[in-house]
C-alpha positions in Angstrom: -125.4 -174.6 -237.7 -124.3 -177.2 -235.4 -124.6 -176.6 -231.2 -122.9 -178.5 -229.1 -124.8 -180.2 -225.9 -125.3 -177.6 -223.3 -123.7 -179.3 -220.4 -120.3 -180.3 -223.1 -120.0 -177.0 -223.8 -119.3 -176.1 -220.3 -117.4 -178.6 -219.1 -115.4 -177.9 -221.8 -115.3 -173.8 -222.2 -114.5 -174.1 -217.8 -112.1 -176.9 -217.8 -109.8 -174.8 -220.6 -110.2 -171.6 -218.3 -109.6 -173.2 -215.1 -106.3 -172.6 -213.4 -105.7 -175.8 -210.9 -105.1 -172.6 -208.2 -108.3 -170.9 -208.1 -110.1 -171.6 -204.5 -113.4 -172.0 -204.5 -116.3 -168.7 -205.2 -118.3 -167.9 -201.8 -122.1 -168.4 -202.5 -123.7 -165.8 -204.7 -124.8 -165.3 -208.1 -126.4 -162.8 -210.6 -129.7 -164.5 -211.1 -131.3 -164.0 -215.0 -134.8 -162.5 -214.4 -135.0 -161.1 -218.0 -137.9 -162.5 -219.0 -140.0 -162.3 -216.1 -138.8 -158.9 -215.1 -140.6 -158.5 -218.5 -137.5 -158.0 -221.3 -139.0 -159.8 -224.0 -137.0 -158.5 -227.4 -135.0 -160.5 -229.5 -132.3 -158.6 -231.2 -131.7 -158.7 -235.0 -128.4 -158.9 -236.5 -128.0 -159.6 -240.1 -128.5 -163.9 -241.0 -127.5 -166.5 -238.8 -125.0 -167.6 -241.3 -123.5 -163.6 -240.6 -122.5 -162.9 -244.3 -121.2 -159.6 -243.9 -118.8 -158.6 -240.7 -122.1 -155.7 -239.8 -124.0 -158.8 -239.2 -121.3 -160.0 -236.5 -120.7 -157.3 -233.9 -124.3 -157.0 -232.4 -126.0 -154.9 -230.0 -125.5 -152.2 -227.1 -127.5 -151.2 -224.3 -128.6 -148.1 -221.9 -129.0 -147.6 -218.5 -130.4 -143.8 -218.2 -133.6 -142.7 -215.7 -136.2 -141.0 -218.0 -138.6 -139.1 -216.7 -136.5 -138.2 -213.2 -138.2 -140.8 -211.3 -135.2 -141.6 -209.6 -135.0 -145.4 -211.6 -133.1 -147.0 -214.0 -134.4 -147.3 -217.3 -133.6 -149.3 -220.7 -132.8 -148.5 -224.2 -131.0 -151.0 -226.2 -129.5 -150.6 -230.0 -131.3 -153.4 -232.9 -130.4 -154.1 -236.2 -132.4 -155.8 -239.3 -132.1 -159.4 -241.3 -129.5 -158.2 -243.1 -128.3 -155.4 -245.8 -131.4 -156.5 -248.6 -133.4 -155.5 -245.9 -131.8 -152.5 -244.5 -131.6 -150.5 -247.6 -135.0 -151.5 -248.8 -136.4 -150.2 -245.4 -138.3 -149.2 -242.8 -135.2 -150.0 -241.4 -134.8 -150.7 -237.3 -135.5 -148.7 -234.1 -134.2 -148.3 -230.8 -135.7 -150.8 -228.3 -136.7 -148.7 -225.1 -138.1 -150.3 -221.9 -139.7 -148.6 -218.6 -138.6 -149.6 -214.8 -141.4 -149.5 -212.3 -138.9 -148.9 -209.6 -138.7 -152.4 -208.6 -137.2 -153.7 -211.5 -140.8 -154.5 -213.5 -140.1 -153.1 -216.8 -142.9 -152.2 -219.5 -142.1 -152.0 -223.2 -142.1 -148.6 -224.4 -142.8 -146.9 -228.3 -139.1 -146.3 -229.8 -138.2 -143.0 -230.6 -139.2 -143.4 -234.6 -135.7 -143.9 -236.1 -134.7 -145.5 -238.8 -131.1 -147.8 -239.6 -129.1 -150.5 -237.9 -128.3 -148.8 -234.1 -124.8 -150.6 -232.5 -123.3 -147.6 -229.6 -125.0 -145.7 -227.3 -124.4 -143.0 -225.0 -125.9 -141.1 -222.1 -125.8 -137.7 -220.6 -126.6 -134.4 -220.1 -125.8 -133.0 -223.1 -128.3 -129.9 -223.2 -127.9 -129.2 -219.7 -131.4 -129.0 -218.1 -130.6 -132.1 -215.6 -132.4 -135.0 -217.3 -130.4 -137.5 -219.2 -130.5 -137.7 -223.2 -129.0 -139.9 -225.4 -126.8 -140.7 -228.4 -127.5 -143.3 -230.9 -125.0 -144.9 -233.9 -124.8 -147.3 -236.0 -124.2 -148.4 -239.6 -124.9 -144.4 -241.6 -126.5 -143.2 -238.3 -125.7 -140.7 -235.8 -128.7 -139.4 -233.7 -129.2 -137.1 -231.0 -131.8 -138.0 -228.7 -133.2 -135.1 -225.8 -135.1 -136.2 -223.0 -138.6 -133.8 -222.7 -140.0 -132.7 -219.7 -142.5 -136.1 -219.9 -139.8 -138.2 -220.0 -139.7 -139.1 -223.5 -136.6 -139.3 -225.8 -137.4 -137.0 -229.1 -134.9 -137.3 -232.2 -133.3 -133.7 -232.0 -130.7 -133.7 -234.1 -128.9 -135.7 -236.9 -125.3 -135.4 -236.9 -124.5 -137.2 -240.4 -127.7 -134.9 -241.8 -125.3 -132.7 -244.5 -123.2 -136.0 -245.3 -125.0 -138.0 -247.9 -122.4 -140.0 -248.6 -122.2 -141.2 -245.2 -125.7 -140.8 -244.3 -127.9 -144.4 -245.0 -131.8 -143.7 -245.1 -133.5 -146.9 -245.3 -135.6 -146.8 -248.5 -133.8 -144.4 -250.0 -131.5 -145.1 -253.9 -128.2 -145.1 -253.0 -124.8 -145.1 -255.1 -122.9 -147.8 -255.2 -119.1 -147.4 -253.9 -120.1 -144.9 -251.8 -119.2 -146.1 -247.7 -121.5 -144.9 -244.8 -120.2 -143.8 -241.7 -120.5 -147.0 -239.5 -120.5 -145.5 -235.6 -119.7 -148.4 -233.1 -118.7 -146.9 -229.0 -119.4 -143.3 -228.5 -118.6 -141.9 -225.6 -120.0 -138.6 -223.9 -117.0 -136.0 -221.8 -116.3 -132.5 -221.4 -113.0 -132.6 -223.3 -112.4 -128.6 -222.4 -113.8 -128.8 -219.2 -116.7 -125.5 -220.1 -118.8 -127.7 -218.6 -120.7 -129.4 -221.5 -120.5 -132.5 -222.7 -118.6 -133.1 -226.2 -118.7 -136.3 -228.3 -116.1 -138.7 -229.3 -117.5 -141.3 -232.0 -115.5 -144.8 -232.8 -115.8 -145.5 -236.1 -115.0 -149.0 -237.6 -114.7 -149.8 -241.6 -115.8 -149.7 -244.7 -118.5 -151.4 -246.3 -120.4 -150.7 -249.5 -123.9 -152.2 -249.1 -124.6 -152.3 -252.4 -120.9 -154.2 -253.0 -120.0 -156.4 -250.0 -117.2 -158.5 -250.2 -118.9 -161.9 -250.0 -115.9 -164.9 -249.4 -113.3 -162.8 -250.8 -111.3 -159.8 -251.2 -109.9 -158.1 -254.4 -110.8 -159.4 -258.0 -110.0 -162.0 -260.6 -106.3 -162.9 -259.9 -105.7 -161.1 -257.3 -108.8 -162.0 -255.0 -107.9 -162.8 -252.0 -110.1 -165.6 -250.0 -111.4 -164.8 -246.3 -110.9 -167.4 -244.0 -109.7 -168.3 -240.6 -108.7 -172.0 -239.4 -109.6 -173.3 -242.9 -113.1 -172.5 -242.8 -114.9 -169.7 -245.4 -115.5 -166.7 -243.0 -117.0 -163.0 -243.7 -114.4 -160.5 -244.5 -113.0 -158.1 -242.3 -111.2 -156.0 -240.8 -108.1 -157.3 -242.6 -107.6 -156.2 -245.4 -110.6 -153.1 -245.4 -110.3 -149.8 -245.1 -110.4 -148.3 -241.9 -112.8 -145.1 -241.0 -111.5 -142.6 -239.0 -113.0 -141.7 -235.4 -114.5 -138.0 -235.0 -114.7 -135.7 -232.4 -118.4 -133.3 -232.1 -117.5 -130.1 -229.9 -121.0 -129.1 -227.5 -122.6 -126.5 -228.0 -124.7 -126.6 -224.7 -128.3 -126.6 -226.4 -128.1 -130.3 -227.8 -126.2 -129.5 -230.8 -122.5 -130.5 -231.9 -119.7 -129.0 -234.2 -117.5 -131.8 -236.0 -114.2 -130.2 -234.6 -112.1 -133.5 -235.3 -110.0 -131.7 -236.9 -109.0 -129.5 -234.1 -108.9 -132.4 -231.6 -107.3 -134.7 -233.1 -104.1 -133.8 -234.9 -102.5 -136.8 -236.5 -105.4 -139.4 -236.0 -105.0 -142.2 -238.0 -107.5 -144.6 -238.7 -107.8 -147.9 -236.8 -110.7 -150.0 -236.4 -112.2 -148.5 -233.6 -114.5 -151.1 -231.6 -114.7 -149.8 -227.9 -113.6 -146.4 -226.0 -113.3 -145.1 -221.8 -113.3 -142.3 -220.8 -111.1 -141.3 -217.7 -108.6 -139.3 -215.5 -105.0 -140.9 -216.7 -102.9 -138.1 -215.3 -105.4 -137.1 -212.2 -105.1 -133.8 -213.4 -108.6 -133.3 -213.5 -109.5 -133.2 -217.2 -110.7 -136.1 -219.5 -108.4 -138.7 -221.2 -109.6 -141.7 -223.7 -109.1 -145.0 -224.1 -109.7 -146.4 -227.5 -109.7 -149.8 -228.5 -108.9 -150.8 -232.0 -109.5 -154.3 -233.6 -106.0 -156.3 -234.8 -104.0 -152.9 -234.8 -102.1 -150.7 -232.5 -104.9 -148.9 -229.4 -104.8 -145.3 -228.6 -104.4 -143.5 -225.4 -105.5 -140.3 -226.0 -104.2 -137.7 -223.5 -106.4 -134.1 -222.7 -104.5 -131.2 -223.4 -107.4 -129.6 -221.0 -108.6 -127.5 -224.1 -110.3 -130.7 -225.8 -106.7 -131.4 -228.0 -105.8 -135.0 -227.6 -102.6 -136.6 -228.1 -101.7 -140.4 -228.3 -99.6 -141.7 -226.0 -99.7 -145.4 -226.6 -97.0 -146.8 -227.0 -94.9 -145.2 -224.7 -97.2 -145.9 -221.8 -97.1 -149.5 -223.0 -100.7 -150.1 -223.8 -100.7 -150.1 -227.5 -100.2 -153.3 -228.4 -99.9 -156.5 -226.6 -96.5 -158.0 -225.0 -95.8 -159.9 -227.8 -95.6 -156.7 -230.0 -98.6 -157.4 -231.7 -101.8 -155.6 -232.5 -104.6 -157.0 -231.2 -108.6 -157.6 -231.3 -109.6 -155.1 -228.8 -113.2 -155.0 -228.2 -114.4 -153.7 -225.2 -112.5 -151.8 -222.4 -113.4 -150.5 -218.6 -111.6 -148.9 -215.8 -111.2 -148.9 -212.0 -109.3 -149.0 -208.8 -108.1 -152.7 -208.9 -105.3 -152.2 -206.5 -107.1 -149.6 -204.3 -103.7 -147.2 -204.9 -106.0 -144.4 -205.9 -104.9 -145.0 -209.2 -107.4 -146.1 -212.1 -106.0 -149.7 -213.9 -108.0 -151.1 -216.9 -108.8 -154.1 -218.3 -109.3 -154.7 -222.4 -111.0 -157.9 -223.9 -109.9 -159.6 -227.2 -110.2 -161.9 -229.9 -110.1 -165.8 -229.3 -106.5 -166.7 -228.9 -106.0 -163.7 -227.1 -106.2 -163.1 -223.4 -108.8 -160.4 -221.9 -105.6 -158.1 -220.6 -105.2 -156.1 -217.3 -103.4 -153.4 -217.0 -102.1 -151.5 -213.5 -101.1 -148.1 -213.7 -97.6 -146.9 -212.6 -95.3 -143.8 -212.5 -94.5 -145.0 -216.3 -97.8 -145.8 -217.5 -99.2 -149.0 -217.3 -97.9 -152.5 -216.3 -99.5 -155.2 -217.8 -100.6 -157.9 -215.4 -102.2 -160.3 -217.3 -99.7 -163.3 -216.3 -99.2 -162.4 -213.1 -103.4 -162.6 -212.6 -103.2 -166.4 -214.7 -105.5 -164.5 -216.3 -104.0 -165.3 -219.8 -104.6 -169.1 -218.8 -108.5 -168.3 -218.2 -109.5 -165.9 -220.6 -107.6 -167.1 -224.0 -109.9 -169.9 -225.3 -113.1 -166.9 -224.9 -113.6 -163.9 -227.5 -114.7 -161.2 -225.0 -116.3 -157.9 -225.8 -118.4 -156.1 -223.0 -115.9 -156.0 -220.1 -116.7 -154.3 -216.4 -114.7 -153.9 -213.6 -117.7 -153.4 -210.1 -118.1 -154.7 -206.9 -120.9 -157.3 -207.7 -120.5 -158.8 -204.1 -119.7 -155.5 -202.0 -116.7 -156.8 -200.1 -115.2 -153.6 -201.3 -112.6 -154.9 -204.0 -113.4 -155.1 -207.7 -114.7 -158.0 -210.1 -114.2 -158.1 -213.6 -116.9 -159.7 -216.2 -116.5 -160.2 -219.5 -119.1 -161.0 -222.1 -118.5 -163.8 -224.7 -119.6 -165.6 -228.1 -117.2 -165.5 -231.2 -117.8 -163.6 -234.0 -118.1 -167.0 -236.6 -120.5 -169.5 -236.6 -117.8 -171.8 -238.2 -116.3 -171.7 -234.6 -118.7 -175.0 -234.1 -116.9 -176.8 -236.8 -114.2 -179.5 -235.9 -111.0 -178.7 -235.0 -111.4 -174.6 -234.1 -110.5 -175.2 -230.8 -113.8 -172.9 -229.7 -117.6 -172.7 -229.8 -119.6 -170.1 -231.4 -121.8 -169.4 -228.3 -119.6 -169.3 -225.2 -120.7 -168.9 -221.4 -120.0 -165.0 -219.7 -116.9 -164.5 -217.0 -116.7 -163.2 -213.2 -113.7 -163.5 -211.7 -113.3 -161.7 -208.5 -109.7 -160.1 -208.2 -107.1 -159.4 -205.3 -104.0 -157.3 -205.7 -102.1 -155.7 -202.5 -98.6 -155.4 -202.9 -96.5 -157.7 -204.5 -99.7 -160.5 -204.3 -102.2 -161.2 -207.0 -105.2 -163.5 -206.6 -107.5 -164.6 -209.5 -110.9 -166.3 -208.3 -113.5 -167.4 -210.8 -117.0 -167.2 -210.2 -118.9 -170.2 -211.1 -123.1 -170.1 -211.6 -124.6 -171.3 -208.8 -127.5 -173.0 -211.2 -128.8 -172.7 -214.0 -130.4 -169.2 -214.0 -127.2 -167.3 -213.4 -125.7 -165.2 -216.5 -123.2 -167.3 -215.7 -124.5 -170.4 -216.9 -125.9 -170.6 -220.7 -123.2 -170.0 -223.7 -124.3 -167.0 -225.5 -123.5 -164.7 -228.2 -123.1 -161.6 -225.5 -121.8 -158.1 -227.0 -123.0 -154.9 -225.2 -123.5 -154.8 -221.3 -124.3 -152.2 -218.7 -123.6 -151.8 -215.0 -126.8 -150.6 -212.6 -129.0 -151.4 -210.1 -132.3 -151.9 -211.6 -134.4 -152.9 -208.5 -133.2 -150.2 -205.9 -132.0 -152.1 -203.3 -128.4 -150.9 -204.0 -126.3 -153.7 -205.4 -125.4 -153.3 -208.7 -127.3 -155.5 -211.2 -125.9 -156.8 -214.8 -127.8 -156.4 -217.7 -126.4 -157.6 -221.2 -127.0 -157.6 -225.2 -126.9 -160.6 -226.7 -126.9 -161.4 -230.4 -129.8 -162.6 -232.5 -131.2 -163.4 -228.8 -133.1 -161.8 -226.3 -131.1 -159.7 -223.5 -130.0 -161.2 -220.0 -130.9 -159.1 -216.7 -128.5 -160.3 -213.8 -130.0 -159.5 -210.6 -128.0 -159.3 -208.0 -128.1 -162.6 -205.5 -124.7 -162.5 -203.8 -125.4 -162.5 -200.6 -126.5 -158.8 -198.6 -123.1 -156.6 -197.3 -122.9 -153.1 -196.5 -123.1 -150.7 -199.8 -123.0 -146.9 -200.2 -124.6 -145.7 -203.2 -123.3 -142.2 -204.9 -125.5 -139.8 -207.3 -123.5 -136.9 -208.4 -124.9 -133.2 -209.8 -123.3 -130.6 -211.3 -124.9 -127.3 -211.4 -127.2 -126.7 -213.2 -126.6 -124.2 -216.7 -128.5 -121.3 -215.1 -126.8 -121.3 -212.2 -124.1 -118.5 -212.0 -120.2 -119.8 -211.7 -118.1 -119.7 -208.6 -115.7 -116.8 -209.1 -112.9 -119.4 -207.1 -114.0 -121.9 -209.3 -113.3 -120.7 -212.8 -113.8 -124.2 -214.6 -117.6 -125.6 -214.6 -118.9 -129.2 -213.9 -121.2 -131.2 -216.4 -124.8 -131.1 -215.1 -124.4 -134.4 -215.0 -121.1 -134.4 -212.8 -119.4 -136.6 -215.9 -115.7 -136.9 -215.1 -116.7 -136.7 -211.2 -113.8 -138.9 -208.8 -115.0 -139.7 -205.4 -112.8 -141.7 -203.4 -114.2 -143.4 -200.2 -112.1 -144.2 -196.9 -113.8 -146.7 -195.2 -113.3 -147.4 -191.3 -111.6 -150.8 -190.0 -108.4 -151.9 -190.1 -108.1 -151.6 -194.1 -108.3 -148.4 -194.4 -107.3 -148.4 -198.3 -109.4 -146.2 -200.4 -112.2 -147.0 -202.7 -112.0 -144.7 -205.5 -115.1 -144.7 -208.5 -115.1 -141.9 -211.1 -118.5 -140.8 -212.7 -118.4 -142.2 -216.7 -121.2 -144.1 -217.8 -119.1 -145.4 -221.1 -117.2 -148.3 -221.2 -117.6 -151.8 -222.1 -118.7 -152.6 -225.5 -121.2 -150.3 -227.6 -123.0 -149.7 -224.0 -123.7 -147.3 -221.1 -124.1 -147.7 -217.6 -125.5 -146.4 -214.8 -123.8 -142.6 -213.8 -124.5 -143.7 -209.9 -121.1 -144.7 -208.3 -121.6 -148.3 -205.8 -119.1 -148.3 -202.7 -119.2 -152.2 -201.3 -117.8 -151.8 -197.3 -118.5 -155.3 -196.7 -119.1 -155.8 -192.8 -118.2 -152.5 -191.9 -121.2 -150.1 -191.5 -119.3 -146.7 -191.6 -117.1 -144.5 -193.6 -114.1 -142.4 -192.6 -114.6 -139.9 -195.3 -115.8 -139.3 -198.6 -113.7 -136.8 -200.9 -114.5 -135.5 -204.1 -112.9 -133.8 -206.8 -114.9 -132.1 -209.3 -114.7 -131.3 -213.1 -114.2 -128.4 -212.3 -111.2 -128.0 -209.9 -113.4 -128.0 -206.5 -112.8 -130.3 -203.7 -115.1 -131.3 -200.8 -114.6 -133.5 -198.4 -117.5 -134.6 -196.5 -117.8 -137.3 -193.5 -117.8 -139.3 -191.5 -120.8 -141.7 -192.8 -123.3 -144.5 -192.1 -123.5 -147.2 -194.7 -126.8 -148.6 -195.8 -127.6 -145.4 -197.8 -128.2 -143.8 -201.3 -127.2 -140.2 -201.4 -127.0 -137.4 -203.8 -124.3 -134.7 -204.0 -124.7 -131.4 -205.2 -121.4 -129.7 -206.1 -121.1 -126.5 -203.5 -124.2 -128.0 -201.4 -123.3 -131.3 -200.3 -125.0 -133.8 -199.6 -128.5 -132.7 -200.7 -130.6 -136.2 -201.0 -130.3 -139.0 -198.3 -132.4 -142.0 -198.5 -132.2 -145.4 -196.8 -131.6 -148.4 -199.1 -134.1 -151.1 -198.5 
């Protein structure tokens, strides 16, 4: 496969994506320190030529605390060398790394799974106070509970009763039966009973014994699979999408399929990414589902865990010109600091990463006003984050980039297979919109090398209070972007709901999950700019990945804040403050601050 010289590729994509109005970025970066910190495995996602669509989507990554020692450990999904290898067995396991508390990692034995794993979700599904994991893949959907030693143990196979949908590597299989292909996952408390439920986004029908190669259909009706005149793998167009699934959590780590009840009228739609959030501010959790090449879904929760799609009326189903786009990743955050959650949506090359602002009618598309159309259209982007990496109180937009077709390196495609990841500063106040691309400080930056990035997760891996970035890359080792922006004042907030054994407060009839999923925290900073900084506990954003549950507030030069307001999923609202920056605090519902530590 022809690869353009590294500096030439950077110049090509940098020139294509840079508006003339972008000011010079301040010093600071996300420095890739994966190798020296012990992240050494190499992802496997089929063959380099990518004969099938299964080989193109790549891995996800999850950040979670194993062993309740307060630091963030890592789990990566992984695949094998191709469909023939998957069918023959033994299949891939998950890849685990243990953090020593300072961001140095040691590889652990995997939990003993076998399959081709894609999406990961984290949350306390059995209510015992630690973080568990759900892993989805091509023919697999496994629940792993954390035991008292901090070990992830496989406790449930949600496809066990569906032999056609479950794929067991090495076991005989009949042709004509496609496994369930789970992409991104989200754990959320849909019915506000204090127990986490599971939404599984599903992709398309792919028979592993008879996958379409180079064309769809047979004989005179066969249609070649092509892109810009080149022969490529088939999909998703022309292939059958699979419907998403909803599983109600039973509180003990088990789940019950309630897709029919929870998703009435659901239409199968090639789901790639999803993110839970509270659209209406009514305390329950809604969902946005990014679909590949067809309309996206905005699922509004009725408070009982029944979802209705309102994407068309909210203006977020299709592109501005009414077309379905290849939705790849989604992330929420309050970009304009008006108290409502906005969101970013990544797409295929030739389609921009879109930015939507929440308003009274739904959402407004702000992509062109920011200049993001010009910046992002040459890229094919996957995972995405809205996070304050530089600690100034405003959000940055990160996208993980890389094409699906190796043929992108051939002549006259206008793009490349490997692409550098991107980070932009966003500024929005009133009618003002500003976009500033953060340039890599040197070749060690995660923003410098062309790569095939897919999933990513945000969390403070080295314990200094600044969010770092883990990137899972296809057919390559991962990247670990350690936050090297200039030090500012920060506050890190961890939220905890009541344990499953704790009695309910009679004045608060609903119950929050033990891991506080869905909690909204609003900080009012000191100083002249008192616009609130809003964060919400929701690990499942980006693409096939799960970020840390703790919340990162950048306060810039301010050493204090005026107030913290916490709205728990139970409906309880608590107000604390004033307080000082430079701390990592743990909030327990009904008890206030139960732990307060100085940041190093």
